[in-house]
C-alpha positions as CSV (number, residue, x, y, z in Angstrom):
1,M,34.9,-18.0,-44.5
2,E,38.4,-19.1,-44.8
3,L,41.5,-17.0,-45.1
4,R,41.9,-18.1,-49.0
5,D,38.5,-17.4,-49.4
6,Y,39.1,-13.2,-48.1
7,L,42.6,-13.9,-50.1
8,H,40.4,-14.8,-53.0
9,I,37.9,-11.9,-52.5
10,L,40.6,-9.4,-52.0
11,R,42.5,-10.5,-55.5
12,K,39.4,-10.4,-57.2
13,N,38.4,-7.0,-56.3
14,W,42.1,-5.3,-56.1
15,I,41.0,-3.0,-58.6
16,V,37.8,-1.9,-56.7
17,I,39.7,-1.5,-53.1
18,I,43.0,-0.1,-55.0
19,A,40.6,3.0,-56.5
20,L,38.8,3.6,-53.4
21,M,42.1,4.1,-51.4
22,L,42.8,6.4,-54.1
23,L,40.0,8.3,-53.8
24,G,40.3,8.7,-50.3
25,A,44.0,9.5,-50.5
26,G,43.1,12.4,-53.3
27,A,39.9,13.3,-51.2
28,A,42.4,14.2,-48.0
29,A,44.7,15.7,-49.9
30,T,42.2,18.2,-52.0
31,Y,40.5,19.1,-48.1
32,S,44.2,19.8,-47.2
33,F,45.2,21.8,-49.6
34,V,42.1,24.2,-49.2
35,Q,42.2,24.5,-45.8
36,T,43.8,27.7,-44.6
37,P,47.2,27.3,-42.6
38,L,47.4,27.5,-39.0
39,Y,50.4,28.2,-36.9
40,E,51.0,27.5,-33.4
41,S,53.0,29.1,-30.9
42,T,54.0,28.3,-27.3
43,N,54.5,30.0,-23.9
44,R,55.5,28.2,-21.1
45,V,55.6,29.0,-17.5
46,M,56.5,27.3,-14.3
47,F,55.3,27.9,-10.6
48,S,57.4,27.4,-7.7
49,S,56.5,28.2,-4.0
50,Q,58.4,30.9,-2.0
51,A,56.9,29.5,1.4
52,G,59.7,29.4,4.2
53,D,63.2,28.6,4.8
54,T,63.2,25.0,5.8
55,I,63.1,21.9,3.7
56,G,59.4,20.9,5.9
57,E,58.1,24.6,4.6
58,Q,59.3,24.2,1.4
59,Q,57.6,20.7,0.6
60,Q,54.2,21.7,1.8
61,G,54.7,24.6,-0.1
62,N,55.1,22.3,-3.3
63,V,52.2,20.2,-2.5
64,Y,50.4,23.3,-2.6
65,T,51.5,24.9,-5.6
66,E,51.0,21.3,-7.3
67,A,47.5,21.6,-6.0
68,R,46.6,24.8,-7.4
69,M,47.6,24.0,-11.0
70,A,44.3,22.8,-12.5
71,S,42.8,25.8,-11.1
72,Y,45.6,27.9,-13.1
73,V,44.9,26.0,-16.2
74,E,41.2,26.8,-15.4
75,L,41.4,30.5,-14.9
76,A,44.0,31.1,-18.1
77,T,41.2,30.9,-20.2
78,T,38.7,33.2,-18.3
79,P,37.9,36.7,-19.2
80,R,39.8,37.9,-16.6
81,V,43.0,36.8,-18.4
82,L,42.1,37.3,-21.2
83,D,40.1,40.2,-21.3
84,P,43.8,42.3,-20.8
85,V,44.9,40.0,-23.4
86,I,42.3,41.6,-26.3
87,E,43.0,44.9,-25.2
88,E,46.7,45.0,-25.1
89,L,46.6,43.5,-28.2
90,G,43.2,45.2,-30.1
91,L,41.6,42.4,-30.8
92,D,38.3,43.0,-31.8
93,E,36.5,39.5,-30.3
94,S,35.1,38.3,-27.2
95,A,37.5,36.0,-24.5
96,T,35.0,33.0,-25.3
97,S,36.3,33.7,-28.8
98,L,40.1,34.1,-28.2
99,A,39.9,30.6,-25.9
100,N,38.6,29.0,-28.5
101,R,42.1,29.3,-30.0
102,L,44.3,28.8,-27.1
103,D,45.4,25.5,-25.5
104,V,46.6,25.1,-21.8
105,T,47.8,22.5,-20.6
106,N,49.9,21.0,-17.4
107,S,52.3,18.0,-18.1
108,T,52.0,15.3,-15.4
109,N,53.8,15.8,-12.4
110,T,55.1,18.8,-13.0
111,T,54.1,22.4,-12.1
112,I,54.8,24.2,-15.6
113,I,52.4,25.2,-17.8
114,S,51.8,26.1,-21.9
115,L,50.0,28.6,-23.4
116,T,49.4,27.4,-27.2
117,A,48.3,30.1,-29.2
118,T,46.7,29.1,-32.8
119,D,46.3,31.5,-35.6
120,E,46.9,32.3,-39.5
121,N,49.4,34.9,-38.8
122,P,52.5,33.0,-37.2
123,V,53.4,36.8,-35.6
124,F,50.1,36.9,-34.2
125,A,49.8,33.8,-32.8
126,A,53.3,33.9,-30.4
127,D,52.0,37.8,-29.6
128,V,48.7,35.8,-28.3
129,A,50.7,33.6,-26.4
130,N,53.3,36.0,-24.4
131,A,50.5,38.6,-23.5
132,A,48.4,35.5,-22.2
133,S,51.4,34.3,-20.5
134,V,51.4,37.5,-18.8
135,S,48.6,38.1,-17.8
136,L,47.9,34.6,-16.1
137,T,51.4,35.9,-14.2
138,E,49.3,39.2,-13.0
139,A,45.9,37.1,-12.0
140,V,47.5,34.4,-10.2
141,N,49.5,37.2,-8.2
142,E,46.6,39.0,-7.8
143,A,44.4,36.1,-7.1
144,E,47.2,34.2,-4.4
145,T,48.2,36.8,-2.6
146,L,46.4,36.9,1.1
147,P,44.8,39.8,2.5
148,G,47.5,42.2,4.2
149,S,50.4,40.2,2.2
150,E,52.4,42.2,-0.4
151,Q,53.9,39.3,-2.3
152,A,51.7,36.1,-3.2
153,P,53.5,32.6,-2.0
154,V,53.7,31.3,-5.7
155,N,56.3,32.2,-7.6
156,I,56.0,32.6,-11.7
157,T,58.7,32.0,-13.8
158,Q,58.7,32.5,-17.8
159,V,60.7,29.0,-19.2
160,T,60.4,30.1,-22.9
161,Q,59.2,32.7,-24.9
162,A,56.5,32.0,-27.6
163,Q,58.3,32.7,-31.3
164,P,56.4,32.7,-34.7
165,A,56.7,29.0,-36.2
166,A,58.5,28.8,-39.4
167,T,56.1,26.4,-40.6
168,P,52.2,25.4,-40.1
169,S,50.8,22.6,-37.2
170,S,47.6,22.5,-39.6
171,P,46.9,20.8,-42.3
172,Q,48.9,17.8,-41.7
173,I,48.8,17.1,-45.5
174,P,51.1,13.7,-45.4
175,L,49.3,12.4,-42.6
176,N,46.2,13.2,-43.6
177,V,47.0,11.6,-47.1
178,A,47.9,8.7,-45.3
179,L,44.7,8.5,-43.4
180,G,42.3,9.0,-46.4
181,A,43.9,6.5,-48.0
182,L,43.9,4.2,-45.3
183,V,40.2,5.0,-44.7
184,G,39.8,4.5,-48.5
185,L,41.7,1.1,-48.4
186,A,39.1,-0.2,-45.4
187,L,36.4,1.3,-47.6
188,G,37.6,-0.8,-50.1
189,V,38.0,-3.9,-48.4
190,G,34.5,-3.8,-47.1
191,V,32.6,-3.3,-50.0
192,A,34.6,-6.0,-51.5
193,V,33.7,-8.5,-48.8
194,L,30.0,-7.0,-49.1
195,R,30.0,-8.0,-52.6
196,A,30.8,-11.1,-52.4
197,T,28.4,-11.9,-49.3
198,L,25.5,-10.6,-51.6
199,D,26.7,-11.9,-54.8
200,T,24.9,-15.5,-55.4
201,R,26.4,-16.3,-59.0
202,I,28.3,-19.3,-59.5
203,R,31.6,-17.7,-60.9
204,S,34.3,-20.5,-59.7
205,L,34.5,-23.6,-58.8
206,R,34.7,-23.0,-55.0
207,D,30.9,-21.0,-55.6
208,L,29.8,-24.4,-57.0
209,Q,31.4,-26.9,-54.4
210,Q,29.0,-24.9,-51.8
211,V,26.1,-25.8,-53.8
212,T,26.8,-29.7,-55.1
213,D,29.0,-32.2,-54.3
214,Q,28.5,-33.6,-57.6
215,P,31.8,-34.5,-59.4
216,V,33.0,-31.7,-61.6
217,I,33.9,-33.6,-64.9
218,G,34.5,-30.9,-67.4
219,A,35.9,-27.1,-67.0
220,I,35.5,-25.3,-70.7
221,P,37.1,-21.9,-71.0
222,M,35.3,-18.8,-72.3
223,D,35.9,-18.1,-75.4
224,P,35.2,-14.3,-76.7
225,Q,34.6,-15.6,-80.4
226,A,31.9,-19.2,-79.2
227,K,29.0,-17.1,-81.3
228,T,30.5,-17.5,-84.3
229,R,32.5,-20.8,-83.8
230,P,30.6,-22.8,-81.6
231,I,31.6,-26.2,-82.9
232,I,35.1,-25.4,-82.0
233,M,36.3,-29.5,-82.2
234,K,35.7,-28.8,-86.2
235,E,36.9,-24.8,-86.7
236,D,40.2,-25.4,-84.3
237,P,41.1,-28.4,-82.8
238,Q,43.8,-27.3,-81.2
239,D,42.0,-24.8,-79.3
240,P,42.2,-25.0,-75.8
241,R,38.3,-25.3,-75.3
242,S,38.6,-28.0,-77.9
243,E,40.8,-29.8,-75.6
244,A,38.8,-29.2,-72.9
245,F,36.0,-31.0,-74.5
246,R,38.5,-33.9,-74.6
247,S,39.3,-34.0,-71.1
248,L,35.4,-33.7,-70.6
249,R,35.4,-37.1,-73.1
250,T,37.9,-39.0,-71.0
251,N,37.0,-38.0,-67.7
252,L,33.2,-39.3,-68.7
253,Q,34.6,-42.8,-69.3
254,F,35.2,-43.2,-65.7
255,I,32.1,-42.4,-64.3
256,E,29.8,-45.5,-62.5
257,L,26.8,-45.6,-63.5
258,D,26.5,-49.8,-64.1
259,G,28.1,-49.0,-67.9
260,G,25.6,-46.5,-69.0
261,K,26.4,-45.0,-72.1
262,V,23.2,-42.5,-72.5
263,F,23.6,-39.1,-71.4
264,T,21.4,-36.2,-71.1
265,I,23.0,-32.4,-71.7
266,T,21.1,-29.4,-69.7
267,S,21.7,-26.7,-67.4
268,S,19.7,-24.7,-65.1
269,V,18.9,-21.9,-67.8
270,S,19.2,-21.4,-71.4
271,R,22.4,-19.6,-72.6
272,E,25.0,-21.6,-69.9
273,G,26.6,-23.5,-73.5
274,K,24.8,-26.8,-73.0
275,S,24.1,-27.5,-76.8
276,T,27.7,-26.5,-77.7
277,T,28.4,-28.6,-75.1
278,A,26.8,-31.2,-76.2
279,V,27.7,-31.2,-80.2
280,N,31.1,-31.1,-79.1
281,L,31.4,-33.5,-76.8
282,A,30.2,-35.8,-79.2
283,I,32.4,-34.8,-82.0
284,A,35.0,-35.5,-79.2
285,L,34.0,-39.0,-78.9
286,A,33.7,-39.8,-81.8
287,D,36.9,-38.4,-82.9
288,A,37.9,-40.9,-80.5
289,G,36.6,-43.9,-82.6
290,K,33.5,-44.2,-80.7
291,N,30.4,-45.1,-82.9
292,T,28.5,-41.8,-81.5
293,I,24.6,-40.8,-82.0
294,L,23.8,-36.9,-81.3
295,I,20.0,-36.4,-80.5
296,D,18.7,-33.0,-80.4
297,G,15.7,-33.3,-77.7
298,D,15.2,-29.7,-77.3
299,L,12.2,-30.0,-79.5
300,R,11.5,-26.1,-78.1
301,K,14.4,-24.2,-79.3
302,P,16.3,-26.4,-81.0
303,K,20.3,-25.8,-82.2
304,V,22.1,-29.0,-82.6
305,A,21.1,-28.7,-87.0
306,E,22.1,-25.0,-86.8
307,Y,24.9,-25.7,-85.2
308,L,26.2,-28.6,-87.7
309,G,24.5,-27.3,-90.4
310,I,22.2,-30.3,-91.5
311,E,18.7,-30.2,-92.2
312,G,16.6,-30.1,-89.4
313,A,13.4,-30.4,-91.0
314,V,12.9,-34.0,-90.2
315,G,13.8,-35.9,-87.0
316,L,13.4,-37.0,-83.5
317,T,9.5,-35.4,-83.8
318,D,8.5,-37.4,-86.8
319,V,9.9,-40.6,-85.2
320,L,8.6,-40.4,-82.3
321,I,4.8,-39.8,-83.8
322,G,5.7,-42.7,-86.1
323,R,5.8,-40.4,-89.1
324,A,9.4,-41.6,-90.2
325,D,11.6,-44.4,-89.4
326,V,14.7,-43.6,-87.1
327,E,17.2,-45.0,-89.7
328,D,15.8,-42.7,-92.0
329,V,16.4,-39.4,-90.6
330,F,20.1,-40.1,-89.0
331,Q,21.9,-38.2,-91.1
332,Q,25.9,-38.8,-91.1
333,W,28.3,-36.0,-90.1
334,G,31.3,-35.8,-91.8
335,D,33.8,-38.6,-91.8
336,R,33.5,-39.5,-88.1
337,P,31.3,-42.6,-87.0
338,L,28.5,-39.7,-85.4
339,L,25.3,-40.0,-86.6
340,V,22.7,-37.4,-85.7
341,L,18.9,-37.2,-84.9
342,P,17.7,-33.2,-85.4
343,A,15.0,-32.1,-83.4
344,G,12.3,-32.3,-86.7
345,K,9.1,-29.5,-85.7
346,I,8.7,-27.7,-82.6
347,P,5.8,-30.0,-81.5
348,P,2.6,-28.2,-79.3
349,N,3.6,-31.0,-76.2
350,P,7.5,-31.2,-76.0
351,S,7.4,-32.9,-72.1
352,E,4.5,-35.5,-73.6
353,L,6.2,-36.7,-76.6
354,L,9.8,-37.3,-74.2
355,G,8.1,-39.1,-71.8
356,S,6.2,-41.3,-74.3
357,Q,7.0,-45.1,-74.5
358,Q,8.3,-44.4,-77.9
359,M,11.1,-42.2,-76.8
360,R,12.1,-45.1,-74.5
361,T,12.3,-47.2,-77.2
362,L,14.2,-44.9,-79.0
363,L,16.6,-45.0,-76.1
364,D,16.9,-48.7,-76.0
365,T,16.8,-49.1,-79.3
366,V,20.2,-46.5,-80.6
367,A,21.9,-47.5,-77.4
368,E,21.8,-51.4,-78.6
369,T,24.3,-50.0,-81.2
370,A,26.5,-47.3,-80.2
371,D,29.2,-46.8,-78.3
372,A,27.6,-43.6,-76.2
373,V,24.5,-41.5,-77.0
374,I,24.5,-38.0,-76.1
375,I,21.1,-35.6,-76.0
376,D,20.7,-32.0,-75.8
377,A,17.9,-31.5,-73.9
378,P,15.9,-28.1,-73.0
379,P,17.3,-26.5,-69.5
380,L,16.0,-27.9,-66.3
381,L,14.3,-24.7,-65.0
382,P,12.0,-23.2,-67.4
383,V,10.6,-26.8,-68.7
384,T,10.6,-30.1,-67.0
385,D,11.8,-31.9,-70.8
386,A,15.3,-32.4,-69.2
387,A,14.3,-34.0,-66.2
388,V,11.7,-35.8,-68.3
389,L,14.7,-37.2,-70.6
390,A,16.8,-37.9,-67.4
391,T,15.0,-40.4,-65.9
392,E,15.3,-42.5,-69.7
393,T,18.8,-42.1,-69.8
394,D,21.9,-43.2,-67.6
395,G,22.6,-39.8,-66.1
396,A,22.6,-35.9,-66.7
397,I,25.4,-34.0,-67.2
398,V,24.5,-30.1,-66.3
399,A,25.8,-27.7,-67.7
400,V,27.0,-24.4,-65.3
401,A,28.2,-21.1,-66.6
402,A,30.3,-19.2,-64.6
403,S,28.6,-16.0,-63.6
404,R,25.3,-17.0,-65.4
405,I,23.4,-18.6,-62.8
406,T,22.9,-18.4,-59.0
407,R,23.6,-20.9,-56.6
408,Q,19.9,-21.0,-55.8
409,Q,19.2,-21.6,-59.4
410,L,21.4,-24.6,-59.7
411,S,20.5,-26.3,-56.3
412,Q,16.8,-25.9,-57.6
413,A,17.8,-27.6,-61.2
414,L,19.5,-29.9,-59.0
415,D,16.7,-31.1,-57.3
416,N,14.7,-31.1,-60.0
417,L,16.4,-33.9,-61.3
418,E,16.3,-35.7,-57.6
419,N,12.9,-35.5,-57.4
420,V,12.2,-37.7,-60.3
421,G,14.6,-40.2,-59.8
422,A,17.5,-39.0,-62.0
423,K,20.8,-39.7,-61.7
424,V,23.7,-36.7,-62.3
425,A,26.3,-37.5,-64.2
426,G,28.5,-34.4,-63.7
427,I,28.3,-31.4,-63.6
428,A,30.5,-29.2,-66.8
429,L,31.5,-25.9,-65.7
430,T,31.2,-23.2,-69.2
431,M,32.2,-20.3,-69.9
432,I,34.8,-19.7,-67.4
433,P,37.4,-17.0,-67.3
434,T,41.1,-17.8,-68.5
435,R,42.3,-14.6,-66.6
436,G,41.9,-13.0,-62.9
437,A,40.7,-14.7,-59.8
438,D,37.8,-17.0,-61.0
439,A,40.4,-18.5,-64.0
440,Y,40.7,-22.3,-63.7
441,G,44.0,-23.8,-64.6
442,Y,44.4,-22.0,-67.7
443,N,47.5,-21.7,-68.7
444,A,48.5,-19.5,-72.1
445,T,50.9,-21.3,-73.5
446,Y,50.2,-24.8,-72.9
447,G,46.2,-24.7,-73.2
448,Y,43.7,-25.7,-70.8
449,G,45.8,-27.7,-68.1
450,Y,45.3,-30.6,-65.9
451,G,44.6,-28.4,-63.1
452,Y,40.5,-29.7,-63.2
453,G,41.3,-33.4,-63.6
454,Y,38.4,-35.6,-62.5
455,G,35.6,-34.7,-60.3
456,H,36.6,-34.2,-56.6
457,R,33.9,-36.7,-55.4
458,A,34.6,-39.5,-58.6
459,A,38.5,-39.6,-58.4
460,T,38.4,-40.8,-55.3
461,R,36.1,-43.6,-56.3
């Protein structure tokens, strides 16, 4: 993926990312507030050599002291040093337990040892650090004093006395909250990328381009009221959806299909808006003064008659079986140059009828008198009807609903058309969100904008 893809993912999932970041910060804050405050107090002692009066002897003594510092650090947490501390302070714990609350360090290239005690009581922490310092001094003097000598060759000087701390050393609430937010942010970004990786639905033009290079000749915005007003060209000609169908009409005129004018409207699966696309496109063509014929070729779940409010009992089925002449079942819709041929009765063999010689003859007949013929066909994946019809027309317009189908489904649908030698006139994106990361050029003030134009492949011809 490119950088813009990651930015798109972050923009699309920003709510999830922010929510997990806040959750991480909140969890860290909650954890910090329930922790018991701990205080640290530090006592520092310096070790130096007492050997000799000459420079050479003093250097040897310093080297000796520096070499012994690691041993002194190790000695500070042993029972030899801590048992006297426990006895002096009257503690009811073992030397091992006390050692866990005592941090002994030696700064690099120095002979200073820091003894840091940690406890819930700041005064007690200072007492432990100071007592441990005194006990360590005694233990080192005893260990370093040679037999027959009254004084150890190491001089121990207290540098700083441990004082009760005014503020706790832990928990560090600001740091914990920042780390929690950072972890939550990383988790949110990870979840967003994982969702994008596992999500195979076609939600935008970018997703569509990963499946096919077929031209996008239309982009229809989402309309929450589409179920109650499917024929938007009639209900509200100024609506952004109406303008989108006009753009689809315009783009359709530029398709180089040897002067073809008979098109099949289909989709991969049901509920992708193919029927509303077919009807509204036919109305848009008729509004442009073209003699348009709309045929309901969905002989399984016909919708055209219902959407247009016309009688649908007699139609295409009756013409194909010779029960009626096509001139007798055509219905004029409104005052436009639009003739509608409903589906008629649902037959037991739709695929056979649509692929029959009678259907080919019918299409040849209507194509002679019309400027444009639009056929609403069933979806491609459930049945073969649309693929059969597409071979007899000048091209198939495939409606692709955003967030409704997967890339695999669209790829299979296009393969079905290719396998029978049918042409694809273009893709019509439908139900595109008008807000959010997947919005597609929609402008609330000026309607559906000019962002998509004609398809990416055909526009360069």
